[in-house]
C-alpha positions in Angstrom: 7.5 21.1 1.0 4.0 22.5 0.7 2.7 24.7 3.5 -0.6 23.5 5.2 -2.6 25.8 7.4 -5.5 25.6 9.9 -8.6 27.6 9.2 -7.7 30.2 11.8 -4.1 30.5 10.4 -5.5 31.1 6.9 -7.8 33.8 8.3 -4.8 35.4 9.9 -2.8 35.4 6.6 -5.9 36.9 4.9 -6.2 39.6 7.5 -2.5 40.5 7.4 -2.5 40.7 3.6 -5.7 42.8 3.5 -3.8 45.5 5.3 -1.7 45.9 2.2 -3.9 44.6 -0.6 -7.6 45.4 -0.9 -9.7 42.3 -0.2 -11.7 43.0 -3.3 -8.5 42.6 -5.4 -7.7 39.3 -3.7 -11.2 38.1 -4.5 -10.7 39.0 -8.1 -7.4 37.2 -8.2 -8.9 34.1 -6.8 -11.8 34.1 -9.2 -9.6 34.7 -12.2 -7.2 31.9 -11.1 -10.2 29.5 -11.0 -11.4 30.7 -14.4 -8.0 30.1 -15.9 -8.1 26.5 -14.6 -11.6 26.0 -16.1 -10.3 27.3 -19.4 -7.0 25.4 -19.4 -8.6 22.1 -18.5 -11.4 22.7 -21.0 -14.1 21.8 -18.4 -17.4 21.3 -20.2 -20.1 23.9 -20.4 -22.7 25.0 -19.5 -21.5 26.2 -16.1 -23.5 26.4 -12.9 -21.9 28.6 -10.2 -23.5 27.7 -6.9 -22.9 30.5 -4.3 -23.5 30.9 -0.6 -23.4 34.1 1.4 -19.7 34.7 2.2 -16.5 35.6 0.4 -16.3 32.2 -1.1 -19.5 33.2 -3.1 -17.6 36.3 -4.2 -15.0 34.2 -5.8 -17.9 32.5 -7.6 -19.3 35.8 -8.9 -15.8 36.7 -10.4 -15.7 33.2 -12.0 -19.1 33.7 -13.5 -18.2 37.2 -14.8 -15.0 35.8 -16.4 -16.9 33.0 -18.1 -19.6 35.2 -19.4 -17.2 37.8 -20.8 -15.4 35.0 -22.7 -18.8 34.0 -24.3 -19.5 30.9 -22.2 -23.0 29.9 -21.1 -23.2 30.1 -17.3 -25.8 30.7 -14.6 -25.5 31.7 -10.9 -27.4 29.8 -8.3 -27.8 31.5 -4.9 -28.6 29.7 -1.7 -30.2 33.0 -0.6 -29.9 36.7 -1.4 -27.4 37.6 1.2 -23.9 38.8 0.4 -20.6 39.9 1.9 -19.7 43.5 0.9 -17.0 42.4 -1.6 -19.3 39.6 -2.8 -22.1 42.0 -3.5 -19.8 44.2 -5.6 -19.0 41.3 -7.9 -22.6 40.1 -7.9 -23.7 43.5 -9.1 -21.1 43.3 -11.9 -22.7 39.9 -12.9 -26.2 41.5 -13.0 -24.9 44.4 -15.1 -23.4 41.8 -17.5 -26.9 40.2 -17.7 -25.7 36.8 -16.3 -28.8 34.9 -15.3 -29.3 33.9 -11.7 -31.8 32.1 -9.5 -32.5 31.4 -5.9 -32.1 27.6 -5.2 -35.3 25.8 -4.4 -36.9 22.4 -4.7 -37.0 22.6 -8.5 -33.3 23.5 -8.8 -31.7 21.0 -11.2 -28.0 20.7 -12.2 -28.4 17.6 -14.4 -28.1 19.6 -17.6 -24.9 21.3 -16.6 -21.4 20.3 -17.8 -19.6 21.8 -14.8 -20.8 22.8 -11.4 -18.6 25.2 -9.5 -19.1 24.9 -5.7 -18.7 28.2 -3.9 -21.2 27.7 -1.1 -18.9 27.6 1.9 -15.2 28.3 2.4 -12.7 27.3 5.2 -14.8 29.0 7.9 -17.4 26.3 7.8 -17.8 24.1 10.9 -20.6 21.8 12.0 -23.4 20.4 9.9 -25.2 21.7 6.9 -28.8 22.9 7.4 -31.4 20.7 5.6 -31.9 23.2 2.8 -28.2 23.5 1.9 -27.8 19.8 2.4 -30.5 19.3 -0.3 -28.5 21.6 -2.7 -25.4 19.5 -2.0 -27.2 16.4 -2.8 -28.3 17.9 -6.1 -24.7 18.8 -6.9 -23.4 15.3 -6.0 -26.2 13.6 -8.1 -25.9 15.9 -11.1 -23.4 13.9 -13.1 -21.6 17.1 -13.9 -17.9 17.8 -13.4 -17.7 19.4 -9.9 -15.1 21.9 -9.0 -14.9 23.1 -5.4 -13.4 26.5 -4.7 -10.9 26.5 -1.8 -12.5 23.5 0.0 -15.5 21.3 -0.6 -18.6 22.9 1.0 -19.6 21.1 4.2 -16.1 19.8 4.8 -14.3 21.0 7.9 -11.1 22.7 7.0 -9.4 21.6 10.2 -10.4 17.9 10.5 -11.5 16.9 7.0 -14.7 15.5 8.5 -18.3 16.0 7.4 -21.8 14.7 7.9 -22.5 15.7 4.3 -20.4 17.7 1.8 -19.8 18.3 -1.9 -17.9 15.5 -3.6 -15.6 17.1 -6.1 -13.7 16.0 -9.2 -11.3 18.9 -8.5 -10.8 21.1 -5.5 -8.7 24.2 -6.0 -7.1 25.5 -2.8 -6.6 29.2 -2.6 -3.2 30.5 -1.4 -2.4 27.5 0.9 -3.6 24.0 1.5 -5.6 23.5 4.7 -5.5 20.6 7.1 -8.9 19.4 5.8 -7.5 18.9 2.3 -5.6 15.8 3.6 -7.2 14.6 6.9 -10.3 12.7 7.6 -12.6 12.1 4.6 -10.7 14.3 2.2 -9.4 11.5 0.0 -12.9 10.2 -0.4 -14.5 13.4 -1.4 -11.8 15.0 -3.6 -10.8 13.1 -6.7 -8.0 15.7 -7.4 -6.8 18.8 -5.7 -4.5 21.6 -6.8 -3.2 24.9 -5.4 -3.2 28.5 -6.8 -1.1 31.3 -5.5 -2.9 34.7 -5.4 -0.2 36.6 -3.6 -1.0 36.0 0.0 2.2 35.4 2.0 2.6 33.4 5.1 2.0 35.6 8.1 4.9 35.8 10.6 2.3 35.1 13.3 1.5 31.7 11.8 3.4 28.4 12.2 2.3 26.0 9.4 2.3 22.3 9.1 4.4 21.0 6.2 3.5 18.5 3.5 6.7 16.7 2.5 7.4 15.3 -0.9 9.9 12.6 -1.9 12.8 14.9 -2.5 12.5 16.4 0.9 14.0 13.2 2.3 17.1 13.2 0.2 19.3 13.9 3.3 18.0 10.8 5.0 17.8 8.3 2.2 21.0 8.5 0.2 22.8 6.4 -2.4 25.5 4.5 -0.7 29.2 4.2 -1.5 30.8 0.9 -2.3 33.1 1.4 0.6 30.6 0.6 3.4 29.5 -2.2 5.6 26.4 -3.1 7.7 27.9 -1.5 10.8 27.7 1.9 9.1 23.9 1.8 9.1 23.1 0.8 12.6 21.7 -2.1 14.7 18.1 -1.8 15.7 16.2 -4.0 18.2 12.5 -4.8 18.0 11.2 -5.8 21.4 7.7 -7.4 21.5 5.7 -10.6 21.3 4.0 -12.8 23.8 2.1 -16.1 23.9 -1.2 -14.5 23.0 0.2 -12.4 20.2 3.4 -14.3 19.2 2.8 -12.9 15.7 5.8 -14.6 14.2 5.0 -13.2 10.8 4.3 -9.8 12.2 7.6 -9.7 14.0 9.3 -10.9 10.8 7.6 -8.1 8.8 8.8 -5.6 11.4 12.4 -6.7 11.2 12.2 -7.0 7.4 10.7 -3.5 7.2 13.6 -2.2 9.3 16.1 -3.9 7.0 14.4 -2.8 3.8 14.5 0.8 5.2 18.2 0.6 5.3 19.5 -0.3 8.8 22.5 -2.7 8.9 21.2 -5.3 11.4 17.7 -5.9 12.8 17.4 -7.9 16.0 14.1 -9.3 17.3 14.0 -9.6 21.1 11.1 -11.6 22.4 10.2 -14.3 25.0 12.6 -17.3 24.7 9.6 -19.7 24.7 8.5 -18.3 21.4 11.8 -19.0 19.7 10.8 -22.1 17.8 7.7 -20.4 16.3 9.5 -17.2 15.3 12.9 -18.4 14.1 11.6 -19.9 10.8 10.4 -16.5 9.8 13.5 -14.6 10.5 15.7 -14.9 7.5 18.1 -11.9 7.6 17.3 -10.8 11.1 18.8 -12.0 14.4 17.0 -13.4 17.4 17.6 -12.3 21.0 15.7 -14.5 23.6 14.3 -12.8 26.7 13.5 -14.5 30.0 9.8 -15.0 30.2 7.0 -16.2 32.5 4.0 -17.9 30.8 5.5 -16.5 27.5 5.4 -12.9 28.7 8.8 -11.1 28.8 10.0 -10.5 32.4 12.3 -7.7 33.6 15.9 -8.7 33.1 18.3 -5.8 33.7 21.3 -7.6 32.1 19.3 -8.3 28.9 18.0 -4.8 28.7 21.5 -3.3 29.3 22.9 -5.6 26.5 20.2 -4.4 24.1 20.9 -0.7 25.1 24.6 -1.1 24.5 24.3 -3.0 21.3 21.6 -1.0 19.5 21.2 2.3 17.7 17.4 2.4 18.2 14.7 0.3 19.8 11.1 -0.3 18.9 8.9 -1.6 21.8 5.5 -3.0 22.3 4.3 -4.7 19.1 2.4 -7.9 20.1 3.7 -7.5 23.6 0.5 -8.3 25.4 -0.3 -7.3 28.9 2.6 -8.9 30.8 3.0 -7.9 34.5 6.6 -6.6 33.9 5.8 -4.6 30.8 5.6 -1.2 32.6 8.8 -2.0 34.5 10.7 -2.8 31.3 9.3 0.4 29.6 10.2 2.6 32.6 13.7 1.2 32.7 14.3 1.9 29.0 12.9 5.5 29.4 15.2 6.1 32.3 18.4 4.5 31.0 18.4 4.6 27.3 20.4 7.2 25.3 19.2 5.9 22.0 15.8 6.6 20.3 12.9 4.6 21.6 9.8 4.0 19.5 6.8 3.0 21.6 3.9 1.4 19.8 0.9 -0.8 20.4 1.1 -2.6 23.9 3.9 -0.3 24.8 1.5 2.6 24.5 -1.0 0.7 26.6 1.6 0.2 29.3 2.5 3.9 29.1 -1.1 5.0 29.6 -1.2 3.2 33.0 1.5 5.5 34.5 2.1 9.1 35.1 3.1 10.6 31.7 5.6 12.8 33.5 8.0 9.9 32.9 8.2 11.2 29.3 9.4 14.6 30.3 12.1 12.9 32.4 13.1 10.4 29.7 16.9 10.1 29.0 16.3 9.4 25.3 14.4 10.7 22.3 10.9 9.2 22.5 8.7 8.5 19.5 5.1 7.6 20.1 2.9 6.1 17.3 -0.7 5.9 18.4 -3.9 5.5 16.5 -6.7 7.8 17.7 -8.0 5.3 20.3 -4.5 4.7 21.8 -4.0 8.5 21.7 -7.3 8.9 23.6 -6.0 6.7 26.4 -2.8 8.7 26.6 -4.1 12.2 26.3 -7.4 11.9 28.2 -9.3 13.4 25.2 -12.1 11.5 23.6 -11.7 10.0 20.1 -14.2 12.5 18.7 -12.3 15.4 20.2 -9.1 14.1 18.6 -10.7 13.6 15.2 -12.2 17.0 15.3 -8.8 18.7 15.9 -6.1 16.1 15.2 -3.2 18.5 14.4 -3.7 20.8 17.4 -4.2 17.8 19.7 -1.0 16.2 18.5 1.0 19.4 18.8 -0.2 20.2 22.3 0.6 16.7 23.5 4.1 16.5 21.9 5.0 19.9 23.2 3.8 19.1 26.7 5.6 15.8 27.1 8.7 16.4 25.0 8.1 13.6 22.5 7.8 13.1 18.8 4.2 12.0 18.2 3.0 10.2 15.1 -0.8 10.2 15.0 -2.1 7.7 12.6 -5.0 8.4 10.2 -5.9 8.6 6.5 -3.1 11.1 6.5 -0.5 11.0 9.3 0.3 13.8 11.6 3.9 13.9 12.9 5.1 16.6 15.3 7.5 17.4 18.2 5.4 20.3 19.2 7.5 22.8 17.2 7.7 21.3 13.7 4.7 19.5 12.2 4.4 17.4 9.1 1.3 16.0 7.5 2.1 12.9 5.3 -0.7 12.2 2.9 0.6 8.8 1.7 -1.6 5.8 2.5 -4.6 3.9 1.2 -7.6 1.7 2.3 -5.6 -1.4 1.7 -3.5 -0.6 4.7 -6.5 -0.9 7.0 -5.5 -4.4 8.1 -3.7 -6.1 10.9 0.0 -5.6 10.9 0.2 -2.3 9.0 1.2 -0.4 12.1 3.8 -2.9 12.9 5.3 -2.4 9.4 5.4 1.3 10.0 7.2 0.9 13.4 9.7 -1.3 11.6 10.4 1.4 9.1 10.7 4.0 11.7 13.2 2.1 13.8 15.0 1.0 10.7 15.6 4.6 9.7 16.6 5.6 13.2 19.4 3.1 13.0 21.3 5.6 10.9 19.3 8.8 10.7 18.7 11.4 13.4 15.5 11.1 15.7 13.8 14.1 14.1 10.2 14.7 13.0 11.5 14.7 9.4 13.0 11.2 9.9 9.7 9.9 11.3 7.8 11.6 8.5 10.1 9.8 6.0 9.1 6.5 7.6 5.4 7.4 7.3 6.0 8.5 3.6 7.7 5.2 2.8 5.1 3.1 4.6 2.2 4.9 3.0 3.7 4.9 -0.5 4.6 1.2 -0.3 1.0 0.5 0.8 -0.3 2.5 -2.2 2.0 0.7 -4.6 0.8 -2.7 -3.2 -2.8 -1.7 -3.5 -2.3 -0.5 -7.1 -0.8 -3.9 -7.9 -3.6 -5.8 -6.0 -6.7 -4.1 -4.7 -8.0 -2.3 -1.6 -9.7 -5.4 -0.3 -6.9 -8.0 -0.5 -3.8 -6.0 0.4 -2.1 -7.1 3.6 0.8 -5.9 5.6 3.3 -8.2 4.0 2.4 -6.8 0.6 3.4 -3.3 1.9 6.7 -4.8 3.0 7.3 -6.1 -0.5 7.0 -2.6 -1.9 9.2 -0.8 0.5 12.2 -0.9 -1.9 10.2 0.8 -4.6 9.1 3.5 -2.2 12.7 4.0 -1.1 13.7 4.2 -4.8 11.2 7.0 -5.3 13.2 9.0 -2.7 16.6 8.1 -4.1 15.5 9.1 -7.6 13.5 12.2 -6.7 14.1 15.7 -7.9 12.3 18.9 -6.8 9.1 19.9 -8.7 9.0 23.2 -10.5 7.7 25.9 -8.2 4.1 27.0 -8.5 3.4 29.7 -11.1 2.1 32.9 -9.5 -1.2 34.0 -11.1 
């Protein structure tokens, strides 16, 4: 797994290492590592190194010095003549090497450059670019040159991946560790490719990172199966949802199919009995469990719920459930009496937001919540902008406070129990359509039929769902892909885990 840090955690790792290694040496290592990438990838000359005022600019001065010493045509562009102490040291080295430089202005033009190296801001940036720097960023983005951003794209928030305006890179090279902003928010739209270089900064013992899982990290969850097995070995899961307004026969079928394709032995759909005729034609391999209902909304039935609890290994609740008057009563009963994992999604989350969340701390079972930001806003009391500004810390604080595993949806998914946090970067625009969240819930509950209710298991579900969506979009397009297409590619996503082997470790530079 890759380690992913917040901006403040990266600062702490830098601070700790600078007590052992001079910061000027670390800056040189970073610049030399970027120069090696430029050389190895044969990025086209001439080179424009665009530098701000902080240590990120210092990396740029080292890059320029390396390029010039190797006989390459390069020029430094300064946003202003202001330097950090270490940056000034390397800028002086560039002046002594007669590397040309200029202060950016209205006449600055990068259109004749082959490669623009973006060293304006690093991970400490937060907020909006001032108009002058914004104009420089526009010139970079409109240059037609290959754009390489050092550490993170200037103007992009390293914690949220959000920006009003930022550099759009062909390649972003993260220094030492990836940061949240390399994966969250707009990151996928502004970074065509990213890679990581190791410059000898270890993880500080005072820092708890998030983790970016890869396919082989799930090998203890998704395993090749022996011939001597049967469906009972892989669990029975129940999907409880549906109402007259959102009968969603196809959605419920997708849910159950997702669960089965994720490996559970039996998937049972429990929904209002009055919807039976509309749903049964879509349930091929799944079983149907009718619930007593009133006006096609499920009503509280202790005997039915006890049967579900005693005949299931995991439950997913709330998809297409509507706003039935007994929803909260059903939810509370399951929280208080279940011993098996309970996945709460959609209208289950809406019901939960109407009660005292202390019920989560008192729950008798492992609870997994799967909100999108607006649902999370109703649960947490934080505004959607607050959540989007600090999605990882908001998720961690909530999960830790209420003793749940939280999956916060987004362009990349945050999964945490408050102690262990994963960021899953799989997913694509084609999944921004109705039913995609239902498919994810189906995969989660399917895995929970036979795997432990851990953040890693939930991350595995997010990985499978996101990768299946990407495979579907690659086969189709980002406009026409729908949830059932994602379901079709679950087997291929699962195969990627079954056939995975660890990548070679990063080479230290």
